[in-house]
C-alpha positions as CSV (number, residue, x, y, z in Angstrom):
1,M,0.0,0.0,0.0
2,L,1.3,3.4,-0.9
3,T,0.6,6.5,1.2
4,A,0.8,10.3,0.8
5,T,0.3,13.2,3.2
6,I,-2.2,16.0,2.4
7,S,-0.7,19.5,2.7
8,S,-2.3,22.4,4.5
9,K,-3.5,23.5,1.0
10,G,-5.2,20.1,0.4
11,Q,-2.5,19.0,-2.1
12,V,-1.3,15.4,-2.4
13,V,1.9,14.2,-4.1
14,I,1.2,11.0,-6.0
15,P,4.0,8.6,-5.3
16,A,6.4,8.1,-8.2
17,E,5.8,4.3,-8.3
18,L,2.0,4.9,-8.7
19,R,2.6,7.6,-11.3
20,R,4.7,5.2,-13.4
21,K,2.1,2.4,-13.1
22,L,-0.8,4.7,-14.1
23,G,1.3,6.3,-16.9
24,L,0.8,9.8,-15.3
25,N,2.8,12.7,-16.6
26,P,2.9,16.4,-15.8
27,G,-0.2,18.1,-17.1
28,D,-2.3,14.9,-17.1
29,T,-5.8,15.0,-15.6
30,V,-6.7,12.5,-12.9
31,I,-10.2,11.5,-11.7
32,F,-11.0,10.8,-8.1
33,D,-13.9,8.3,-7.9
34,E,-15.7,8.2,-4.6
35,S,-18.0,5.4,-3.6
36,D,-21.4,6.3,-2.1
37,D,-21.5,3.3,0.2
38,Q,-17.8,3.3,1.4
39,P,-15.7,6.1,2.7
40,E,-12.7,5.7,0.3
41,A,-11.5,7.3,-2.9
42,T,-9.9,5.8,-6.0
43,I,-7.6,7.7,-8.3
44,R,-7.3,6.9,-12.0
45,R,-5.9,8.6,-15.1
46,R,-8.4,10.3,-17.4
47,E,-8.2,9.1,-21.0
48,T,-7.2,11.5,-23.6
49,W,-9.6,12.2,-26.5
50,D,-7.3,10.2,-28.8
51,E,-7.3,7.2,-26.5
52,M,-11.1,7.4,-26.1
53,S,-11.5,7.7,-29.9
54,A,-9.3,4.7,-30.5
55,R,-11.2,2.6,-27.9
56,F,-14.6,3.5,-29.5
57,H,-13.2,2.8,-33.0
58,S,-12.1,-0.6,-31.9
59,W,-15.8,-1.5,-31.3
60,I,-16.7,-0.8,-35.0
61,K,-16.7,-3.9,-37.1
62,P,-15.1,-3.6,-40.6
63,G,-17.6,-3.3,-43.5
64,I,-20.4,-1.8,-41.4
65,P,-21.4,1.7,-42.6
66,P,-21.3,4.5,-40.1
67,L,-24.5,5.3,-38.3
68,E,-26.0,8.5,-39.6
69,D,-29.5,8.4,-38.3
70,V,-30.1,7.0,-34.9
71,H,-33.9,7.0,-35.4
72,G,-33.5,4.8,-38.4
73,F,-31.3,2.4,-36.5
74,Y,-34.0,1.9,-33.8
75,E,-36.8,1.6,-36.4
76,T,-35.0,-1.3,-38.3
77,R,-34.0,-3.1,-35.1
78,E,-35.8,-6.2,-34.0
79,P,-37.7,-5.6,-30.8
80,R,-36.4,-7.4,-27.7
81,L,-38.7,-9.5,-25.6
């Protein structure tokens, strides 16, 4: 377990080992997730727009035309029971 001390200004230095594991660099944005049912916080690196775009593009199957009309998509879809 890694620890850090909160300064009087509320600042925390993220330990170097954790910065390396998360791939954090100066200027990166981090997200603090808090759980409603437990008093703890989780830190994670925020994806860049390029990383998010690449992840979304990986879900698109080759040969399927891009979706241009969401209403048409739902009209042609088979209903779920």
